[in-house]
N, C-alpha and C positions, 0 to 999 in steps of 0.2 A: 401743766408740765410735770408737777409732782405726781399726779395720778398715773401718768404714763410710766414714770420711773418705778412707782410702786407696783404697777401691773407687770412690768418686765421682771422685777425682782421676784414677784410671786411665781411667775412662770418658770424662772430659772430654779427657784427652790423646789418646785414640784418635779421638774425634770431630774434634778440631782437626787431628790428623795426617791423617785421611782427607780433611778439607776442603782442607787445603793441597795434598795430593797431587792430588786431583781438579781443583782450580782451576788448579794450576800445571803439572801434568804430563799431565793427561787433557783433551785438546782435542776438544770435540764436533764442531768443524768437520771433523775427520778422517773423520767418519761421513757427511758430506753426500753424497759420491758413492754410497755404499751405499744411502742413503735414496732418492736420485734413481733409481738402477737398480731398486730394489724397486718403486717406484711405476710405472715404465715397464713392468716385467714383469707386474705385476698388472693394470694398466688400459690400457696402451698410450699413456698420456699423458706429456707432458713436465712435470716438476716442476723449478722453479728456486727456489733459496734464495740471493738476492743478498747479503744482509747476513750478517755473522758471527754465529754462535750464541753466546750467553753464558749462563752459569748460575751459581747459587750453591747451597751446601749448608747452611751454618750462619750464622746462627740460623734461616734459612728455606731451604726447597728452592725454588729459583726458576729460571725459564728465560725467555729473551727471544728472540723470533723476529722477523725482519723481511725485507721484500723477497721474499715468497713468491708464487709464481705457478704455477697448474696449468692446462694447456692444454685447450681444447675439442678434440673429435675433428677429424681432418684435414679441411681444406676448409671448416671452419666460420668464420663471422665474427660477432663478434670471435674472434680466435685464442685469447684467454685466457678460461677459464671462471671461475677464481678468482684473485683478487689480495688480498693482505693486506699492509698497510703495516707494522703492528707488532702483536705479541701478547706480553703479559707476564703471567706467573702466578707468584706467590710464596705458599708455604704454610709455616707455622711447623713446624719439624722435631720438637722435643721433644714437643709435645702429641699427635702421631700415635701414640706408644707407649701412650697412655692412651685411644685411640679418640676423640680430640678433634681436630677440624679447625679450625685457625685460619688463614684466608686473609688475608694482608696486603693483597694487591691482585690484582684481575683486570682486565686492560685489553686492549681490542681496538680498533684504529684502522684505518680505511681498508680495510675488507673490501668487495670488489666481486665480485658473483656474476652472471655473464652466462649465462642459461639460454636456449638457442636451440632452436626447433623448425623443422626444414627442411620444404620442400614435400613431400618423400618420406616424412615422418613421423619421421625420425631426430631424436633429441634429445641435449642435452648430457650426459644421464645414461647414454647407451648405453655399455656396457663397464665402468662403474664397479662393478658388482656382483661382478665377479670370477668369473662363471659359467664352469664348465669347468675351473677351477683346482683341482687335487687337493690335499687337505690330509692331513697325517699322521693315521693312525688314532687315535693317542693324544689328539689335540686334542678329539675328540668327548667322550671320557670326561672329559677335564679340564674341558670346558665344562659337562658334566652335573653333575660333582661341585661345581663352583663355583656352579652354579645352585641347588644344594640348600642352600648356606650363605647366611645372611642377615647383612648387615652392620648392626650396631647402633651408632649414634653417641651418645656421651655429650653432646657439645656440637658446635655448628657456628657458628663466629664468622668473619665476613667484614669486613675493614676497609673495603672499598669495591669497587664494580664500575663500570667506565667503558666504555661502548660508544659509539664516535663514528664518524661518516662511513661508515656501513654502507649499501650500495646493492645492490639486487637488480633486475636488468634482465631482463624477460621479452620475448623477441623471437620472433614467429611469422612465418616467411617465407611460409607458405601464405596468410595473410590480410593480409600486409604491415602488421602492427600491432606496436607495442611498448608496454610498460608499465614504469614505473620506480617502485620503492618504496624510499624513503630513510629510514633511522633515523638522523637527524642526531645524536641523542644519547640515551643512557639511563644514568642514574646511580642507584646504590643506596648509601645511606649505611651507617653502622655497623650490622651485622646479626648477631643472635644468635637461636637457637631460643627461642620463647616470648616474644620481645620485638618491639615494633613498630619498624620501620625506615623512614626516609623514602626515597621514590623519585620520579623525574621522567623524562619522556621528551619528545622532539620528533620528529615523524614527518611525512613528505610523500610524495605519490604523484602521478605523471603518467600519466593514462590517455588513451586515444585522444580522448575528448570531454570530459575533465574534469581539473581540478587540485584535489588534496586537500591539506589541511594540518591537523595535529592536534598538540596539546600537552596535557600533563596532569601531575598530581602527586598523591601520596597517601601513606598509611602501610600497610605490609604486615607481617603476622605469620604465622609458620609454627610450629605446635606441636612439642613435643619428639618426638612419634611420627611426624612428617612426614605426617600424615593430614588435617590441617585447615589451610586458608589463610584468613586474614581480611584484607580490604582496607577501610580506613576513610577517609572524607573524600576519596574519589577524585574530583577535579574535572578535567573535560576541556573543551577548547574545540576545535571542529571547524569548518573552513571549506571549502566546495566552490565552485568557479567553473567555469562552462561555459555555452555558448549555450543548452543545453536546460533550464537551471534557471530558476526564477522570478527575474526581475531579474538573471539571469546570476550570481547569488551567493547562497549560503545559509550561515548561521552557526548552529551549534548549541552551546549551553553546557549542561553537565549535571554533577550531583554524585550519586554513588552510594555505597552501602555493600554489600560483597560477602562472602558466606560460601561457601566451597568445601570439601566433604567428599570427599576422594579415596577413602576406603573405601566410602562409600555412593554415590559417583558422582553427587552432587547439587550444584547451585549455587543460592544464594538471593541475588537482587540487589534491593536496595531503592533505588528511584529517588526521591531526596529533592528533586531539582530538575531540570527540563528546560525549556529555552526555545529556541524556534526559530521564526523568522518570525512573531513576535507570538503564538505558541502557548506556553502554560505548562502543564506537566503534572507529576503525581507518580504513583507506582505501585509495583508489585512484580512481579518475574519469578522464577518457580521453574522450574528445569531439572533433569530426571533423564536423564542421558546414559548410563545403564547398559544401555539397550535398543538394539537395532539402529536403531530410529527414536527419537531423543530426544523425551521428553515435556516440553512447555513449557506453563506456565500463567501468564497475564498478567492483571493487574488494573491498569487505568489510569483516572486521573481527570484530565480535561483541561478547559481553559477554552473560549475561543471559537476555532473553526476556520473559516477562509474557504478552502474547497477551490478556489474559482475563482482566488484570488490565488496558490495554490500551483502552478497549471498554467502551463506555459511559454507565453509570448506568441508570437503569430504574427509571424514576421519576413519572410516571403516577400513580394515585391512582387506587385502585381495581375497583371502579365503572367506572372510565374513561377507564381503560383497557378493561372492559367488553363491554362498549358501542362503543369504537372506534376500538378495535382490528380487528373485522371482516372486516371493510372497509379498514383499513390500510393494513391488510394482503392481501386482494384481489387486492388492488391497486399495492402493491409491487411485487406480484407474477403473475400478469396477463399478463405481457409482458416480452420479453427477454431483458436482459441488453444490453445497447448499447456498442458494442466492436469496433466501427469504429475507435476509437483512436489508436488501435493496428496497423492500416495501416500507421500511421504517426510516428511510433517509430521504430528505429533500435537500439536495446539495448541488451547488453550481461551483465550478472551479475554472478560473482563468490562470493558466500557467505559462510563464515564459522562462526559458532556460538557455544558458550559453551553449552547453553541449550535454548530451546524454549518450552513454555507452551501454549497450545492451547486447549480450551474447557476442561480444567482441566486435559489434557493429557500431560505428561512431556516427552521430548526427550532431548538427550544430543549429543554433538559432531557432529553437523550438517556440512555437506559439500554439497553445492548445485551449479549446473551449469545450468543457464537458459538463454534463448535468446528470443527476440521478433523481428520479421522481417516480413514485407509484410502481416501483419494481423494475423500471426501465433505465438503463444506462445509455445516454445519447452522447456520442462524440461528434459534435456538430462540425468541428474543424480542427485539424492538426496539420500544421505545415512545418517543414524543417529543411535545412540544407543537408544533402546526403551525397557524399562522394562526388563533389563538384557539380551536383545537380540539385533538383528540388523534389521534395516529397509532399504530396497532398493526400489527406486521408479523412474520410468521414465514415462513421460506423454506428450501429445500434445493437445493444444486447438486451433481450427481453427475458428477465428472470422470474416472471410471474408464474410460470408453469414448472412442473417437476423437471422437464427436459427443456433447458433454455434454448432460445433461437437467436440468430444474429443475421445481420446483413452489413455489407461494407462496400465502399467505392474507393479505390486506391489508384493514384497516378504517380509515376516517376518520370521526370523529364531531364534529359541531358546528364544522366548518371554515368560515371566511370565504372563500368560493370565488372571489370576484372577484380579490383580490390574488394568490391562489395561481395562478390561470390566467394572469394577466399576467406574474408572475415566472417561472413554469415554462415557459410556451409562448408568451408574448407574444400571448395571445388575450384580448380584452376582449369577452366574449359574455354572461357570466352573473354574477349576484350573489346573495347570500343565505347562510343557514346550511345547510351541506350535510353529509349523512351518506352514506357510500359504502362498499360492501363488494364485494370481488371475490376469487375463488379460481380459480387456474388452474395450468396446467402446459404444458411445451413442450420442445423440443429445439433445439440449435444456438445459438451465441452470435454468429454472423455476423448483423449488423444486419438485413439483408433477410430472411434465413431465420428469424430470431427472431420477426419480426412475422408471417410466414406460418405458422409452426408453432405459434403460441400458441393454446391452447384455454382459454377462461375463461368463467365465468358470474358475474353480479353484479347488484346493484340499487343504486338511488340515490334520495335524497329531499332536496329543497331547499326550505326554508321562508322565507317573507317576503323574496322577492328580486325581481329584475328581469331581463328578457331585453333585452340591449342590441343596438342596430342596427336595431330595428324598433319602431314603435308600432302594434300591431295594431288597436286600436279606432279610432285616427285614420286608418289605412290603409283600413279598411272604410268609415268615414264619408266619406272623400274619394272613394272609388270610387262610393259611393251618390250623392253630390252630382253627380258628373260624369255619371252615368247619367241623372239627372233634368234635365240640360242646364245645370247650374251649372259652367261651365268655369273659373270664377275661384277655385275652392277651392285653397288652397295648404297644403302641409305645413309648418306653423309650430311644431308641438309637438316636444318632445324625442323622439328616436328611442329610446324605452324603453317596455317593456311590463311593468307591475308584476303580480306574482302572489303569492298566499298559499301555494301549494304547487305543486311540480313533482316528479313521481314517475315511476318506470319501472324495468324490469328489462332486462337485456341479455345477449347471448352474444357471444363473440369467436371467430371461426374464419376461417382463410384471410385474415387481416389485415383482416377486415371486422367491425365492431361492429353487431349487429342489435338494434334496440330496438323490440319489437312492441307496447308498451303505454304509450307516452308519455301522460301526463295532466297538464294544467295547469289550475289553478283560480284565479280572481280575482273580485272583486265584479262585473266587467263581462262576463267571458268564461268559457267552459269549452272547453278544447282537448283533443282526443284524437286519437291517430293512431299511425303507425309510420314507421320509417325506418332508414337505415343510415349509418354513417360509416366510411370507408376510412382506416385508420391508416397505410397506405403512401402513398397519394396525397393524403390529407387531404380527400377529396371528401365532400360531404354530399348526402343524397337523402332528404327527408322529405315525406310526404303527411299532412296533418292536417285535421281538421274542427273548425271554430270555431263554437261556439254562443253567440249573444249573449243574456245574461241580465240585463243592466242597461243604463243609459243610455250612449250612445256620443257624447254631446255633448262629451266631454273627460273626462279622468281626475279632473277637479275642476271641472266646469262645469255648466251648466243641463241639465235633463232632456231627453233625446231618445231615445224608445223606438220609433222607426220600424222598426228592424231586430230588435227583440226577438223571439226565437223562431225566427229564420232561421239555418240552418246554412250556413256559408260554407267551402268548401275552401281550404286554405292550403298552400303549398309552401315548402320550404327547400332551396335548391341552393347551389352555390358550394363554398367551402372553410372550414376551421376559422377562418382569420384573416379571410376575406372572405365571410361567408354572404350569400346573396341570398334575400330573402323575396318571395313572389308571392301574389296573390290571384286566385281564379277569378271574374272579373266576370260571366261568363255565368251561373254558379250564383247569384251575388248578384242579378242581374236577374230570373232565374227565381223566386227566392225572393220578391222583391218582387211580381212579377206574381201569384204564388200567393197572397200575403197580400192583395193588392187584390181578387183574384177571390173569395177567401173572404169578404172584407168585403162585396163586391157581392152574393154569394149570401145572406149573412145579412140584408142590407138588403132584397133582393127577397122573402125568406122572411117578414120582419117585415111588409112591406107587404101581402103576400098574406093572411097571417093576420088583418091588421087589416080588410081588405075582407070577409073571410069571417066577421068578427065573432068570431074565436077569441081 
């Protein structure tokens, strides 16, 4: 027992003696010139260590650095690439002998990194790799042998980590832009393997067109094997400000739980709360980053989304818009969008939403399944409630080629068509319960080419509705009265034609919708015909034949069957928003003459038969 005591006493005396010697007679500052020369030789850069180096050995191995500066390459601005105000690291000595790491404190303050890219392509990193510097042959073997050994830690305890006033400046001389990323603070509390530790951060960024600020806190745990990381109750608040943002400011608050498996290379993120611009959401994100293209699966459940409110507001004046719009439009639409990023994504999304408003068009109860893989976006299913009806859509976008191609299949069932047309296109032309089906394909996403290259076929049916802007029975009756010499007739009834059904099929080619079999039925009329609608110019061109089958005295008036059985040609010209209806009065007059002639023939025939006694 005495031998053990003497042994411990000797060890303690040796440690104390070494500590006294190193701290009193071994001055680290004597090595500063050698360190500076070594950096200069290896990188060609100037290293400055302004403050004195200080260190401790017992009870902790610690070092304190300050006033460190590493230069950028010659003729770069700023001249300094790296500046550090203060760096402190203290590690307990005795636990190291038992493969235990106890860090009393890690502190880094005032780190500034200036990363410059010049117009000729040279960067701040040029020369730092030490390429061309020969190394002793024995180093390779040493590295190889050291790589074969694996360090195993019994414990890892950290008293605390403090990172403050860290700034990274990205300066691009070619584009004359700069970006600044600032980690104002990061703190980690008492940390041990297998136990949760508190952490918090505060971050800011200055981009060419935006200011970002973010702060957050949570609890982190690393398992004993250093293979699994768990972050619980991670709450974050983000704010972005910029002229291109809705209302020039966006705030996002979120709370997540995260599981990261380093061995399996997977991340599981549970989004327990997300709120941004009146949008609330929950969901889950799974990431497998072991492949060259990370595989991401997202499931999101959101509330009400007003996409129109998320879009930036127009701020240009009328004169500016007039002067700059043509050039801006030409620039924006003259080339295909770059969809090459789709090749680097393996993403599946399952989205449900209470309501989504786009281009003033409101839908509810969204269910969407979408995937992006190998440069192809596949919308396998999208269903939603749309103006008292149902929407079902599937589509595919192939972005592997310079000119993207697409195909789609869309069905509307039982939709209240009038408010839909008003909200979507500001067209008040038609009402009723509509069913609509269209299937098509095309190429190019440039707006004009998209319309021109679209090939589609479809059919439609509208029940119990009205055609607005024209009262066909009243228009025919008015024309008839004027032909008989009654010039006092006036159009006093509502410009609306009721119908029980409106059906037809159509094709789309070269930006023209061709409808060969339009048919409309009502208690008063039967209308059949054909026509076209140009989706580029919005021009209408229809030729119809109207057959009178009931009274034309009014849609709810006394009986007038003077035109019953007469076919009257009807035309529709103009545009979607301003259709112009016309009637062929010559045909109407000829129809009347024919009817009167037929009546005269019948009367003459009856008189002749009577005289002959037949």
